[in-house]
A tleap script that builds the chain and sets N, CA, C and O, in Angstrom:
source leaprc.protein.ff14SB
mol = sequence {
  NMET ASN GLN VAL LEU VAL GLU ILE CYS LEU
  ARG VAL ARG ASP ILE ASP ALA THR LEU ASP
  PHE TYR THR GLU LEU PHE ASP PHE GLU VAL
  ALA SER ARG ARG GLU PHE PRO ASP ASN LYS
  PHE ASP LEU ILE TYR LEU ASN SER PRO GLY
  SER SER VAL GLN ILE GLU LEU THR TYR ASN
  TYR ASP ALA GLU PRO TYR VAL ILE GLY ASN
  GLY PHE SER HIE LEU GLY VAL THR VAL ASN
  ASP LEU GLU GLU MET HIE LYS ILE CYS LYS
  ALA SER SER TYR GLU THR GLY GLU LEU LYS
  GLY LEU SER GLY GLU THR PRO SER TYR PHE
  PHE VAL THR ASP PRO ASP GLY TYR ARG ILE
  GLU VAL LYS ARG LYS CHIE
}
set mol.1.N position { -87.122 61.859 -29.583 }
set mol.1.CA position { -87.564 60.917 -29.604 }
set mol.1.C position { -87.551 59.651 -28.723 }
set mol.1.O position { -86.517 59.604 -28.056 }
set mol.2.N position { -88.300 58.715 -28.536 }
set mol.2.CA position { -88.108 57.759 -26.911 }
set mol.2.C position { -88.008 56.738 -27.984 }
set mol.2.O position { -88.516 56.827 -29.102 }
set mol.3.N position { -87.208 55.638 -27.460 }
set mol.3.CA position { -87.011 54.526 -28.256 }
set mol.3.C position { -87.184 53.499 -26.771 }
set mol.3.O position { -86.976 53.906 -25.628 }
set mol.4.N position { -87.527 52.381 -27.075 }
set mol.4.CA position { -87.864 51.491 -26.112 }
set mol.4.C position { -87.504 50.077 -26.589 }
set mol.4.O position { -88.061 49.626 -27.590 }
set mol.5.N position { -86.573 49.343 -25.897 }
set mol.5.CA position { -86.533 47.622 -26.152 }
set mol.5.C position { -86.987 47.357 -26.127 }
set mol.5.O position { -87.420 47.491 -24.982 }
set mol.6.N position { -88.105 46.338 -27.134 }
set mol.6.CA position { -89.128 45.458 -26.478 }
set mol.6.C position { -89.132 44.004 -26.420 }
set mol.6.O position { -89.852 43.288 -25.725 }
set mol.7.N position { -87.973 43.573 -27.481 }
set mol.7.CA position { -88.016 42.178 -27.732 }
set mol.7.C position { -86.677 42.166 -28.332 }
set mol.7.O position { -86.114 43.150 -28.812 }
set mol.8.N position { -86.084 40.641 -28.248 }
set mol.8.CA position { -85.061 40.172 -28.935 }
set mol.8.C position { -85.644 38.825 -29.908 }
set mol.8.O position { -86.683 38.271 -29.548 }
set mol.9.N position { -85.045 38.431 -30.922 }
set mol.9.CA position { -85.633 37.155 -31.441 }
set mol.9.C position { -84.505 36.592 -31.959 }
set mol.9.O position { -83.604 37.007 -32.687 }
set mol.10.N position { -84.847 35.160 -31.221 }
set mol.10.CA position { -83.707 34.060 -31.616 }
set mol.10.C position { -84.646 32.857 -32.789 }
set mol.10.O position { -85.860 32.724 -32.636 }
set mol.11.N position { -84.133 32.324 -33.544 }
set mol.11.CA position { -84.381 31.516 -34.334 }
set mol.11.C position { -84.037 30.281 -33.500 }
set mol.11.O position { -82.962 30.172 -32.910 }
set mol.12.N position { -85.059 29.298 -33.480 }
set mol.12.CA position { -84.685 27.928 -32.788 }
set mol.12.C position { -85.131 26.500 -33.584 }
set mol.12.O position { -86.139 26.188 -34.219 }
set mol.13.N position { -84.253 26.001 -33.339 }
set mol.13.CA position { -84.576 24.435 -34.034 }
set mol.13.C position { -85.211 23.679 -33.326 }
set mol.13.O position { -86.211 23.201 -33.862 }
set mol.14.N position { -85.016 23.399 -32.356 }
set mol.14.CA position { -86.080 22.703 -31.546 }
set mol.14.C position { -86.773 23.173 -30.213 }
set mol.14.O position { -86.308 23.081 -29.077 }
set mol.15.N position { -88.064 23.731 -30.622 }
set mol.15.CA position { -89.382 24.282 -29.664 }
set mol.15.C position { -89.572 23.877 -28.671 }
set mol.15.O position { -90.209 24.658 -27.964 }
set mol.16.N position { -89.213 22.591 -28.034 }
set mol.16.CA position { -89.326 21.817 -26.872 }
set mol.16.C position { -88.189 22.148 -26.369 }
set mol.16.O position { -88.203 22.926 -25.416 }
set mol.17.N position { -87.447 21.856 -26.664 }
set mol.17.CA position { -85.929 21.754 -25.836 }
set mol.17.C position { -85.664 23.387 -25.398 }
set mol.17.O position { -85.328 23.700 -24.256 }
set mol.18.N position { -85.872 24.364 -26.490 }
set mol.18.CA position { -85.523 25.698 -26.575 }
set mol.18.C position { -86.709 26.033 -24.964 }
set mol.18.O position { -86.381 26.116 -23.780 }
set mol.19.N position { -87.518 26.101 -25.345 }
set mol.19.CA position { -88.605 26.396 -23.719 }
set mol.19.C position { -88.117 25.790 -22.586 }
set mol.19.O position { -88.027 26.267 -21.455 }
set mol.20.N position { -87.769 24.554 -23.035 }
set mol.20.CA position { -87.388 23.795 -21.388 }
set mol.20.C position { -86.268 24.814 -21.247 }
set mol.20.O position { -86.620 25.656 -20.421 }
set mol.21.N position { -85.355 25.004 -21.613 }
set mol.21.CA position { -83.945 25.771 -21.170 }
set mol.21.C position { -84.624 26.874 -20.367 }
set mol.21.O position { -84.534 26.969 -19.143 }
set mol.22.N position { -85.514 27.945 -21.385 }
set mol.22.CA position { -85.638 29.124 -20.549 }
set mol.22.C position { -86.881 29.277 -19.796 }
set mol.22.O position { -87.298 30.373 -19.421 }
set mol.23.N position { -87.466 28.163 -19.580 }
set mol.23.CA position { -88.709 28.106 -18.241 }
set mol.23.C position { -88.025 27.361 -17.701 }
set mol.23.O position { -87.491 28.047 -16.830 }
set mol.24.N position { -87.596 26.207 -17.607 }
set mol.24.CA position { -87.505 25.346 -16.331 }
set mol.24.C position { -86.131 25.819 -15.325 }
set mol.24.O position { -86.099 25.942 -14.101 }
set mol.25.N position { -84.892 26.053 -16.475 }
set mol.25.CA position { -83.526 26.196 -15.908 }
set mol.25.C position { -83.797 27.805 -15.477 }
set mol.25.O position { -83.470 28.230 -14.369 }
set mol.26.N position { -84.383 28.565 -16.418 }
set mol.26.CA position { -84.670 29.744 -15.685 }
set mol.26.C position { -85.818 30.239 -15.635 }
set mol.26.O position { -86.584 29.618 -16.372 }
set mol.27.N position { -86.496 31.435 -14.872 }
set mol.27.CA position { -87.528 31.390 -15.011 }
set mol.27.C position { -88.392 32.458 -15.667 }
set mol.27.O position { -89.043 33.330 -15.093 }
set mol.28.N position { -88.274 32.219 -17.062 }
set mol.28.CA position { -89.248 32.912 -17.942 }
set mol.28.C position { -90.350 32.507 -18.158 }
set mol.28.O position { -90.366 31.483 -17.475 }
set mol.29.N position { -91.684 32.611 -18.819 }
set mol.29.CA position { -92.721 32.830 -18.955 }
set mol.29.C position { -93.077 32.851 -20.456 }
set mol.29.O position { -92.715 33.769 -21.192 }
set mol.30.N position { -94.085 31.386 -21.037 }
set mol.30.CA position { -94.548 31.743 -22.097 }
set mol.30.C position { -95.741 32.684 -22.524 }
set mol.30.O position { -96.867 32.202 -22.637 }
set mol.31.N position { -95.459 34.293 -22.811 }
set mol.31.CA position { -96.551 35.221 -22.586 }
set mol.31.C position { -97.707 35.010 -24.065 }
set mol.31.O position { -98.831 35.391 -24.393 }
set mol.32.N position { -96.845 34.356 -24.500 }
set mol.32.CA position { -97.984 34.396 -25.840 }
set mol.32.C position { -97.609 33.502 -26.871 }
set mol.32.O position { -96.412 33.704 -27.077 }
set mol.33.N position { -98.160 32.340 -27.855 }
set mol.33.CA position { -97.730 31.785 -28.902 }
set mol.33.C position { -98.417 31.760 -29.963 }
set mol.33.O position { -99.583 31.383 -29.852 }
set mol.34.N position { -98.043 32.047 -30.947 }
set mol.34.CA position { -98.382 32.389 -32.279 }
set mol.34.C position { -98.279 31.437 -33.298 }
set mol.34.O position { -97.098 31.394 -33.646 }
set mol.35.N position { -99.175 30.412 -34.138 }
set mol.35.CA position { -98.871 29.386 -34.634 }
set mol.35.C position { -99.348 29.800 -36.338 }
set mol.35.O position { -100.487 30.147 -36.652 }
set mol.36.N position { -98.503 29.701 -37.031 }
set mol.36.CA position { -98.717 29.900 -38.635 }
set mol.36.C position { -98.526 29.052 -39.350 }
set mol.36.O position { -97.775 29.335 -40.284 }
set mol.37.N position { -98.955 27.945 -39.310 }
set mol.37.CA position { -98.927 26.365 -40.278 }
set mol.37.C position { -98.969 26.811 -41.627 }
set mol.37.O position { -98.064 26.397 -42.350 }
set mol.38.N position { -99.643 27.406 -42.019 }
set mol.38.CA position { -99.565 27.825 -43.693 }
set mol.38.C position { -98.229 28.552 -43.949 }
set mol.38.O position { -97.528 28.334 -44.937 }
set mol.39.N position { -97.967 29.347 -43.068 }
set mol.39.CA position { -96.433 29.829 -43.704 }
set mol.39.C position { -95.395 29.223 -42.933 }
set mol.39.O position { -94.254 29.679 -42.852 }
set mol.40.N position { -95.890 27.979 -42.255 }
set mol.40.CA position { -94.382 27.213 -41.468 }
set mol.40.C position { -93.678 27.815 -40.618 }
set mol.40.O position { -92.447 27.832 -40.654 }
set mol.41.N position { -94.593 28.545 -39.498 }
set mol.41.CA position { -93.882 29.162 -38.310 }
set mol.41.C position { -94.664 28.843 -37.387 }
set mol.41.O position { -95.784 28.335 -37.440 }
set mol.42.N position { -93.595 29.382 -35.917 }
set mol.42.CA position { -94.409 29.433 -34.863 }
set mol.42.C position { -93.669 30.827 -34.608 }
set mol.42.O position { -92.714 31.152 -35.313 }
set mol.43.N position { -94.206 31.741 -33.441 }
set mol.43.CA position { -93.940 32.862 -32.418 }
set mol.43.C position { -93.934 32.666 -31.085 }
set mol.43.O position { -94.962 32.974 -30.484 }
set mol.44.N position { -93.133 32.280 -30.550 }
set mol.44.CA position { -93.041 32.103 -28.854 }
set mol.44.C position { -92.486 33.045 -28.176 }
set mol.44.O position { -91.278 32.984 -27.943 }
set mol.45.N position { -93.344 34.220 -27.677 }
set mol.45.CA position { -92.791 35.710 -26.883 }
set mol.45.C position { -92.583 34.837 -24.931 }
set mol.45.O position { -93.385 34.152 -24.296 }
set mol.46.N position { -91.394 35.237 -24.636 }
set mol.46.CA position { -91.464 34.310 -23.195 }
set mol.46.C position { -91.107 36.043 -22.426 }
set mol.46.O position { -90.387 36.914 -22.916 }
set mol.47.N position { -91.626 36.085 -21.550 }
set mol.47.CA position { -91.330 36.931 -20.446 }
set mol.47.C position { -90.430 36.590 -19.535 }
set mol.47.O position { -90.285 35.408 -19.224 }
set mol.48.N position { -89.636 37.666 -18.931 }
set mol.48.CA position { -88.491 37.771 -17.600 }
set mol.48.C position { -88.978 38.136 -16.315 }
set mol.48.O position { -89.152 39.355 -16.337 }
set mol.49.N position { -89.220 37.759 -15.429 }
set mol.49.CA position { -89.746 38.739 -14.606 }
set mol.49.C position { -89.264 39.926 -13.790 }
set mol.49.O position { -88.558 39.555 -12.852 }
set mol.50.N position { -89.383 40.861 -13.842 }
set mol.50.CA position { -88.579 42.168 -13.871 }
set mol.50.C position { -88.190 42.934 -14.471 }
set mol.50.O position { -87.703 44.006 -14.113 }
set mol.51.N position { -88.389 42.368 -15.876 }
set mol.51.CA position { -87.941 43.011 -17.008 }
set mol.51.C position { -89.038 43.350 -18.245 }
set mol.51.O position { -89.597 42.300 -18.560 }
set mol.52.N position { -89.411 44.236 -18.863 }
set mol.52.CA position { -90.126 44.150 -19.942 }
set mol.52.C position { -89.932 44.180 -21.082 }
set mol.52.O position { -90.712 44.714 -21.871 }
set mol.53.N position { -88.467 43.413 -21.526 }
set mol.53.CA position { -88.346 42.828 -22.955 }
set mol.53.C position { -88.500 41.556 -22.929 }
set mol.53.O position { -88.157 40.789 -22.030 }
set mol.54.N position { -89.125 41.262 -24.123 }
set mol.54.CA position { -89.391 39.861 -24.669 }
set mol.54.C position { -88.576 39.329 -25.354 }
set mol.54.O position { -87.980 39.960 -26.227 }
set mol.55.N position { -88.310 37.751 -25.063 }
set mol.55.CA position { -87.857 36.880 -26.097 }
set mol.55.C position { -88.647 36.839 -27.033 }
set mol.55.O position { -89.812 37.001 -26.672 }
set mol.56.N position { -88.452 36.637 -28.452 }
set mol.56.CA position { -89.616 36.318 -29.451 }
set mol.56.C position { -88.407 35.210 -29.734 }
set mol.56.O position { -87.226 35.508 -29.915 }
set mol.57.N position { -88.994 33.791 -29.732 }
set mol.57.CA position { -88.371 32.785 -30.348 }
set mol.57.C position { -89.344 32.247 -31.769 }
set mol.57.O position { -90.466 31.759 -31.904 }
set mol.58.N position { -88.518 32.537 -32.453 }
set mol.58.CA position { -89.122 31.949 -33.992 }
set mol.58.C position { -88.517 30.427 -34.673 }
set mol.58.O position { -87.388 30.201 -35.110 }
set mol.59.N position { -89.756 29.464 -34.580 }
set mol.59.CA position { -89.423 28.253 -34.986 }
set mol.59.C position { -90.070 28.046 -36.506 }
set mol.59.O position { -91.292 27.904 -36.543 }
set mol.60.N position { -89.500 28.026 -37.483 }
set mol.60.CA position { -89.346 27.675 -38.689 }
set mol.60.C position { -89.106 26.446 -38.724 }
set mol.60.O position { -88.063 25.860 -38.436 }
set mol.61.N position { -90.702 25.793 -39.308 }
set mol.61.CA position { -90.333 24.286 -39.508 }
set mol.61.C position { -89.864 23.575 -40.296 }
set mol.61.O position { -89.712 22.366 -40.127 }
set mol.62.N position { -89.483 24.347 -41.522 }
set mol.62.CA position { -88.276 23.563 -42.556 }
set mol.62.C position { -86.685 23.943 -42.743 }
set mol.62.O position { -85.846 23.691 -43.608 }
set mol.63.N position { -86.685 24.596 -41.639 }
set mol.63.CA position { -85.030 25.524 -41.371 }
set mol.63.C position { -84.285 24.638 -41.332 }
set mol.63.O position { -84.354 23.581 -40.705 }
set mol.64.N position { -83.188 25.196 -42.308 }
set mol.64.CA position { -81.731 24.575 -41.777 }
set mol.64.C position { -80.911 24.857 -40.454 }
set mol.64.O position { -81.273 25.892 -39.895 }
set mol.65.N position { -79.894 24.173 -39.831 }
set mol.65.CA position { -79.699 24.384 -38.879 }
set mol.65.C position { -79.269 25.976 -39.348 }
set mol.65.O position { -78.931 26.326 -40.479 }
set mol.66.N position { -79.400 26.920 -37.989 }
set mol.66.CA position { -78.615 28.288 -38.089 }
set mol.66.C position { -77.099 28.260 -37.914 }
set mol.66.O position { -76.359 27.341 -37.564 }
set mol.67.N position { -76.900 29.238 -38.177 }
set mol.67.CA position { -75.162 29.560 -38.206 }
set mol.67.C position { -75.165 30.970 -37.602 }
set mol.67.O position { -75.491 31.951 -38.271 }
set mol.68.N position { -74.714 31.055 -36.052 }
set mol.68.CA position { -74.485 32.572 -35.594 }
set mol.68.C position { -73.218 33.193 -35.596 }
set mol.68.O position { -72.131 32.893 -35.103 }
set mol.69.N position { -73.612 34.085 -36.239 }
set mol.69.CA position { -72.493 34.760 -36.499 }
set mol.69.C position { -71.296 35.072 -35.586 }
set mol.69.O position { -71.444 34.979 -34.368 }
set mol.70.N position { -70.186 35.415 -36.085 }
set mol.70.CA position { -69.214 35.878 -35.004 }
set mol.70.C position { -69.594 37.491 -34.468 }
set mol.70.O position { -68.896 38.023 -33.605 }
set mol.71.N position { -70.736 38.171 -35.061 }
set mol.71.CA position { -71.111 39.411 -34.148 }
set mol.71.C position { -71.735 39.500 -33.423 }
set mol.71.O position { -71.746 40.416 -32.602 }
set mol.72.N position { -72.602 38.410 -33.485 }
set mol.72.CA position { -73.562 38.004 -32.017 }
set mol.72.C position { -72.496 37.534 -30.845 }
set mol.72.O position { -71.638 36.685 -31.088 }
set mol.73.N position { -72.636 38.199 -29.475 }
set mol.73.CA position { -71.959 37.073 -28.480 }
set mol.73.C position { -73.148 36.815 -27.569 }
set mol.73.O position { -73.367 35.614 -27.407 }
set mol.74.N position { -73.844 37.517 -27.031 }
set mol.74.CA position { -74.567 36.720 -26.055 }
set mol.74.C position { -75.634 37.737 -25.444 }
set mol.74.O position { -75.539 38.960 -25.555 }
set mol.75.N position { -76.579 37.122 -24.838 }
set mol.75.CA position { -77.847 37.398 -23.919 }
set mol.75.C position { -77.015 37.325 -22.388 }
set mol.75.O position { -76.150 36.555 -21.972 }
set mol.76.N position { -77.873 38.782 -21.626 }
set mol.76.CA position { -77.476 38.227 -20.216 }
set mol.76.C position { -78.845 38.195 -19.375 }
set mol.76.O position { -80.017 38.261 -19.747 }
set mol.77.N position { -78.420 38.102 -18.446 }
set mol.77.CA position { -79.735 37.625 -17.104 }
set mol.77.C position { -78.848 38.275 -16.109 }
set mol.77.O position { -77.665 38.603 -16.211 }
set mol.78.N position { -79.770 38.398 -15.022 }
set mol.78.CA position { -78.969 38.970 -13.454 }
set mol.78.C position { -79.977 37.732 -12.656 }
set mol.78.O position { -81.085 37.220 -12.820 }
set mol.79.N position { -78.632 37.618 -11.553 }
set mol.79.CA position { -79.692 36.521 -10.609 }
set mol.79.C position { -79.677 36.774 -9.311 }
set mol.79.O position { -78.722 37.544 -9.421 }
set mol.80.N position { -79.926 36.800 -8.059 }
set mol.80.CA position { -79.834 37.254 -6.859 }
set mol.80.C position { -78.794 36.230 -6.320 }
set mol.80.O position { -78.059 36.742 -5.476 }
set mol.81.N position { -78.509 34.793 -6.606 }
set mol.81.CA position { -77.955 33.889 -6.139 }
set mol.81.C position { -76.959 33.168 -7.013 }
set mol.81.O position { -77.099 31.977 -7.294 }
set mol.82.N position { -75.943 33.908 -7.444 }
set mol.82.CA position { -75.132 33.122 -8.688 }
set mol.82.C position { -74.371 32.086 -8.362 }
set mol.82.O position { -74.640 31.128 -9.086 }
set mol.83.N position { -73.632 31.884 -7.676 }
set mol.83.CA position { -73.063 30.668 -7.157 }
set mol.83.C position { -74.794 28.821 -6.851 }
set mol.83.O position { -74.731 27.600 -7.001 }
set mol.84.N position { -75.508 29.430 -6.576 }
set mol.84.CA position { -76.558 28.657 -6.480 }
set mol.84.C position { -77.352 28.584 -8.014 }
set mol.84.O position { -78.250 27.786 -8.283 }
set mol.85.N position { -76.947 29.330 -8.681 }
set mol.85.CA position { -77.826 28.795 -9.968 }
set mol.85.C position { -76.357 28.374 -11.183 }
set mol.85.O position { -76.461 27.862 -12.297 }
set mol.86.N position { -75.287 28.740 -10.579 }
set mol.86.CA position { -74.011 28.106 -11.205 }
set mol.86.C position { -74.259 26.387 -11.100 }
set mol.86.O position { -74.262 25.562 -12.013 }
set mol.87.N position { -74.453 26.204 -9.709 }
set mol.87.CA position { -74.855 24.926 -9.713 }
set mol.87.C position { -75.589 24.098 -10.542 }
set mol.87.O position { -75.284 23.123 -11.229 }
set mol.88.N position { -76.919 24.864 -10.273 }
set mol.88.CA position { -78.108 24.485 -11.139 }
set mol.88.C position { -77.531 24.627 -12.578 }
set mol.88.O position { -77.376 23.456 -12.926 }
set mol.89.N position { -77.335 25.019 -13.079 }
set mol.89.CA position { -76.915 24.943 -14.640 }
set mol.89.C position { -75.398 23.605 -14.572 }
set mol.89.O position { -75.463 22.711 -15.416 }
set mol.90.N position { -74.602 23.593 -13.927 }
set mol.90.CA position { -73.658 22.702 -14.150 }
set mol.90.C position { -74.541 21.393 -13.954 }
set mol.90.O position { -74.368 20.656 -14.925 }
set mol.91.N position { -75.383 20.880 -13.080 }
set mol.91.CA position { -76.053 19.630 -13.036 }
set mol.91.C position { -76.900 19.484 -14.181 }
set mol.91.O position { -77.073 18.336 -14.591 }
set mol.92.N position { -77.529 20.550 -14.845 }
set mol.92.CA position { -78.093 20.225 -15.759 }
set mol.92.C position { -77.279 19.535 -17.703 }
set mol.92.O position { -76.084 19.632 -17.983 }
set mol.93.N position { -77.933 19.166 -18.280 }
set mol.93.CA position { -77.252 18.363 -19.702 }
set mol.93.C position { -76.811 20.062 -20.271 }
set mol.93.O position { -76.158 19.930 -21.307 }
set mol.94.N position { -76.948 21.324 -19.963 }
set mol.94.CA position { -76.677 22.283 -20.567 }
set mol.94.C position { -75.087 22.685 -20.493 }
set mol.94.O position { -74.598 22.527 -19.374 }
set mol.95.N position { -74.084 23.246 -21.647 }
set mol.95.CA position { -72.980 23.934 -21.342 }
set mol.95.C position { -72.747 24.809 -20.515 }
set mol.95.O position { -73.306 25.898 -20.650 }
set mol.96.N position { -71.921 24.598 -19.506 }
set mol.96.CA position { -71.864 25.282 -18.348 }
set mol.96.C position { -70.817 25.792 -18.391 }
set mol.96.O position { -69.916 24.959 -18.501 }
set mol.97.N position { -70.292 27.410 -18.335 }
set mol.97.CA position { -68.655 27.495 -18.194 }
set mol.97.C position { -68.446 28.026 -16.721 }
set mol.97.O position { -69.465 28.264 -16.073 }
set mol.98.N position { -67.159 28.242 -16.112 }
set mol.98.CA position { -66.863 28.421 -15.038 }
set mol.98.C position { -67.309 29.333 -14.848 }
set mol.98.O position { -68.042 29.872 -15.677 }
set mol.99.N position { -66.939 30.038 -13.270 }
set mol.99.CA position { -67.447 31.400 -12.960 }
set mol.99.C position { -66.242 32.108 -12.760 }
set mol.99.O position { -65.234 31.596 -12.272 }
set mol.100.N position { -66.353 33.515 -13.207 }
set mol.100.CA position { -65.710 34.235 -13.960 }
set mol.100.C position { -65.325 35.775 -13.204 }
set mol.100.O position { -66.389 36.382 -13.079 }
set mol.101.N position { -64.581 36.302 -12.857 }
set mol.101.CA position { -64.428 37.566 -12.561 }
set mol.101.C position { -63.346 38.628 -13.751 }
set mol.101.O position { -62.489 38.222 -14.535 }
set mol.102.N position { -63.766 39.948 -13.507 }
set mol.102.CA position { -62.350 40.709 -14.588 }
set mol.102.C position { -61.680 40.915 -13.718 }
set mol.102.O position { -62.155 41.165 -12.610 }
set mol.103.N position { -60.067 40.863 -14.004 }
set mol.103.CA position { -59.007 41.027 -13.593 }
set mol.103.C position { -58.751 41.189 -12.208 }
set mol.103.O position { -58.283 42.236 -11.761 }
set mol.104.N position { -59.025 40.237 -11.527 }
set mol.104.CA position { -58.563 39.819 -10.216 }
set mol.104.C position { -60.042 39.950 -9.575 }
set mol.104.O position { -60.133 39.663 -8.381 }
set mol.105.N position { -60.895 40.248 -10.077 }
set mol.105.CA position { -62.228 40.589 -8.921 }
set mol.105.C position { -62.851 39.352 -8.954 }
set mol.105.O position { -62.717 38.519 -9.850 }
set mol.106.N position { -63.775 39.211 -7.609 }
set mol.106.CA position { -64.616 38.372 -7.253 }
set mol.106.C position { -65.206 37.898 -8.782 }
set mol.106.O position { -65.074 38.555 -9.815 }
set mol.107.N position { -65.904 36.557 -8.644 }
set mol.107.CA position { -66.054 36.124 -9.529 }
set mol.107.C position { -67.678 36.618 -9.750 }
set mol.107.O position { -68.272 36.540 -8.674 }
set mol.108.N position { -68.433 37.040 -10.711 }
set mol.108.CA position { -69.432 37.850 -10.731 }
set mol.108.C position { -70.327 37.262 -12.147 }
set mol.108.O position { -71.195 37.980 -12.644 }
set mol.109.N position { -70.087 36.230 -12.576 }
set mol.109.CA position { -70.854 35.743 -14.161 }
set mol.109.C position { -70.174 34.545 -14.427 }
set mol.109.O position { -69.092 34.201 -13.953 }
set mol.110.N position { -70.946 33.882 -15.288 }
set mol.110.CA position { -70.517 32.536 -16.173 }
set mol.110.C position { -71.724 32.801 -17.260 }
set mol.110.O position { -72.690 33.560 -17.335 }
set mol.111.N position { -71.109 31.710 -18.102 }
set mol.111.CA position { -72.374 31.527 -19.645 }
set mol.111.C position { -72.475 30.121 -19.513 }
set mol.111.O position { -71.615 29.310 -19.171 }
set mol.112.N position { -73.791 29.938 -19.874 }
set mol.112.CA position { -74.413 28.740 -20.177 }
set mol.112.C position { -75.123 28.956 -21.391 }
set mol.112.O position { -75.608 30.026 -21.757 }
set mol.113.N position { -75.158 27.607 -22.133 }
set mol.113.CA position { -75.470 27.672 -23.692 }
set mol.113.C position { -77.032 26.708 -23.865 }
set mol.113.O position { -77.453 25.686 -23.322 }
set mol.114.N position { -77.536 27.586 -24.841 }
set mol.114.CA position { -79.226 27.066 -25.129 }
set mol.114.C position { -79.166 26.283 -25.908 }
set mol.114.O position { -78.266 26.334 -26.747 }
set mol.115.N position { -80.177 25.196 -25.911 }
set mol.115.CA position { -80.039 23.741 -27.199 }
set mol.115.C position { -79.495 24.720 -28.594 }
set mol.115.O position { -78.393 24.301 -28.949 }
set mol.116.N position { -79.799 25.465 -29.145 }
set mol.116.CA position { -79.485 26.433 -30.270 }
set mol.116.C position { -77.853 26.661 -30.361 }
set mol.116.O position { -77.070 26.666 -31.311 }
set mol.117.N position { -77.710 26.831 -29.059 }
set mol.117.CA position { -75.904 27.386 -29.212 }
set mol.117.C position { -76.072 29.112 -28.764 }
set mol.117.O position { -75.004 29.676 -29.002 }
set mol.118.N position { -76.717 29.706 -28.409 }
set mol.118.CA position { -77.140 30.875 -28.115 }
set mol.118.C position { -76.090 31.107 -26.441 }
set mol.118.O position { -76.152 30.262 -25.548 }
set mol.119.N position { -75.464 32.014 -26.361 }
set mol.119.CA position { -74.831 31.711 -24.892 }
set mol.119.C position { -75.517 32.943 -24.087 }
set mol.119.O position { -75.730 34.103 -24.442 }
set mol.120.N position { -75.793 32.240 -22.829 }
set mol.120.CA position { -76.465 33.571 -21.860 }
set mol.120.C position { -75.646 33.456 -21.112 }
set mol.120.O position { -75.102 32.447 -20.664 }
set mol.121.N position { -75.406 35.190 -20.798 }
set mol.121.CA position { -74.112 35.135 -19.180 }
set mol.121.C position { -74.975 35.089 -18.260 }
set mol.121.O position { -76.168 35.311 -18.467 }
set mol.122.N position { -74.514 34.814 -17.197 }
set mol.122.CA position { -75.673 35.013 -15.812 }
set mol.122.C position { -74.772 35.698 -15.036 }
set mol.122.O position { -73.685 35.186 -14.769 }
set mol.123.N position { -75.130 36.974 -14.570 }
set mol.123.CA position { -74.202 37.866 -13.557 }
set mol.123.C position { -75.183 38.022 -12.140 }
set mol.123.O position { -76.393 38.086 -11.926 }
set mol.124.N position { -74.179 38.039 -11.472 }
set mol.124.CA position { -74.637 38.722 -9.935 }
set mol.124.C position { -75.845 39.564 -10.124 }
set mol.124.O position { -76.257 39.593 -11.284 }
set mol.125.N position { -76.325 40.066 -9.487 }
set mol.125.CA position { -77.354 40.957 -9.344 }
set mol.125.C position { -77.087 42.089 -8.686 }
set mol.125.O position { -76.902 41.627 -7.560 }
set mol.126.N position { -76.953 43.110 -8.596 }
set mol.126.CA position { -76.236 44.110 -7.984 }
set mol.126.C position { -77.121 44.811 -6.875 }
set mol.126.O position { -76.658 45.737 -6.209 }
savepdb mol mol.pdb
quit
């Protein structure tokens, strides 16, 4: 049997702020948007250039604030120019960590937090 990861779902509270984060800070593109007003939710699918995995943003109209559990850590993306992306993120309004490396290695990643509190690990593309 052959399984293929096709999507990751994130439940979000402010769909406009979340779309700005993924489409303006990063290069994600809205692939489709489905609105279900009778059921009080929307689904927005984002594509990341170079990847077949989509992020599904689920926006429930009347949802209470979500609690991100301690079992979930982060999503990861790679970029060609880590230092430039770090500068862009630091200049944004989003919480951005410092460049880091493992065990004395050259810095190769940092974290930025989206409007809903999900952390994105930004790594140097190899």
